[in-house]
C-alpha positions as CSV (number, residue, x, y, z in Angstrom):
1,M,0.0,0.0,0.0
2,E,1.4,3.4,-0.9
3,R,1.0,6.0,1.7
4,V,0.8,9.7,1.0
5,E,2.9,11.3,3.6
6,S,1.4,14.8,3.0
7,L,-2.1,13.5,3.9
8,R,-2.8,14.1,7.5
9,T,-4.3,11.2,9.1
10,E,-4.6,9.9,12.6
11,Y,-5.0,6.3,11.4
12,K,-2.4,3.9,12.7
13,F,-0.6,1.3,10.5
14,K,1.2,-1.9,11.3
15,K,3.9,-3.7,9.4
16,T,3.0,-7.2,8.0
17,E,4.5,-9.6,5.6
18,I,2.7,-7.8,2.7
19,G,3.6,-4.3,3.8
20,E,1.9,-1.7,6.0
21,I,-1.8,-2.0,6.5
22,P,-4.3,-0.4,8.9
23,V,-4.0,-1.7,12.5
24,D,-7.5,-3.1,12.5
25,W,-7.0,-5.2,9.3
26,E,-5.6,-8.6,9.0
27,A,-3.4,-10.1,6.2
28,L,-4.8,-13.5,5.3
29,N,-4.2,-16.1,2.6
30,L,-7.3,-16.3,0.2
31,D,-7.8,-20.0,1.2
32,N,-8.5,-18.7,4.8
33,I,-11.5,-16.5,3.6
34,S,-12.7,-18.6,0.7
35,E,-14.3,-22.1,0.1
36,E,-12.6,-22.8,-3.0
37,I,-9.8,-21.2,-5.2
38,Y,-10.4,-22.2,-8.8
39,R,-8.6,-21.0,-12.0
40,Y,-10.8,-21.8,-14.9
41,P,-9.2,-23.8,-17.8
42,T,-8.0,-21.8,-20.8
43,Y,-10.4,-22.4,-23.6
44,Y,-10.0,-21.7,-27.3
45,N,-12.2,-21.5,-30.4
46,I,-15.4,-20.7,-28.4
47,E,-18.1,-19.4,-30.6
48,Y,-19.6,-16.3,-29.0
49,Q,-23.3,-15.6,-29.3
50,K,-25.5,-12.5,-29.4
51,E,-27.2,-13.7,-26.2
52,G,-26.4,-16.3,-23.6
53,I,-24.2,-16.6,-20.6
54,P,-22.0,-13.5,-20.0
55,E,-18.2,-14.1,-20.0
56,V,-16.4,-12.2,-17.3
57,R,-13.0,-10.7,-18.4
58,G,-10.5,-8.6,-16.4
59,E,-11.4,-5.5,-18.4
60,L,-14.9,-5.7,-17.1
61,I,-13.9,-5.4,-13.4
62,R,-14.2,-1.7,-12.5
63,P,-11.9,0.3,-10.3
64,N,-14.3,-0.2,-7.4
65,G,-14.0,-4.0,-7.7
66,K,-17.6,-4.5,-9.1
67,L,-18.4,-5.9,-12.4
68,E,-19.4,-3.7,-15.3
69,K,-23.2,-3.3,-15.5
70,K,-23.5,-2.6,-19.2
71,L,-24.3,-5.9,-20.8
72,S,-23.2,-4.4,-24.2
73,R,-19.6,-4.7,-23.1
74,Y,-19.8,-8.5,-22.5
75,R,-19.3,-11.4,-24.8
76,F,-21.8,-14.2,-24.4
77,I,-21.3,-18.0,-24.6
78,S,-24.0,-20.6,-25.2
79,Y,-25.6,-22.5,-22.3
80,K,-24.1,-25.7,-23.8
81,T,-20.5,-24.3,-23.6
82,A,-21.3,-23.0,-20.0
83,L,-22.2,-26.4,-19.0
84,K,-18.7,-27.6,-19.9
85,F,-17.2,-25.3,-17.3
86,P,-19.8,-25.6,-14.2
87,R,-17.3,-24.3,-11.8
88,T,-17.0,-21.0,-13.5
89,C,-20.5,-19.9,-12.8
90,L,-20.3,-16.9,-10.4
91,K,-22.5,-16.7,-7.3
92,E,-23.2,-13.7,-5.1
93,S,-20.2,-12.7,-3.0
94,D,-17.8,-14.6,-5.2
95,F,-14.7,-12.7,-5.9
96,V,-12.8,-12.6,-9.2
97,I,-9.1,-12.2,-9.8
98,S,-7.8,-11.3,-13.3
99,V,-4.8,-13.6,-14.1
100,R,-4.1,-12.1,-17.5
101,G,-5.3,-9.3,-19.7
102,T,-5.9,-5.7,-19.1
103,L,-7.9,-4.2,-16.2
């Protein structure tokens, strides 16, 4: 975390293995706060559809961490294709980490 020294704050920080963080935060491994860590398989030659199941890509993750709301920015895959990758269907409170591409 980059701290701005000229910004006046009364907030206290502590040193951790990942750097300085606010004193009331904890640094945890993802497997301590998630049920499963899964990286989808790389797939090629998928035919995209005009409608269907939206495909989430890194560029659709907004700066606030939420997904883009405009469906016009998404690509869609068929339901049949989605069934081949059942573990990639997002549920509420899932988190997504971009492993390649542009944010």
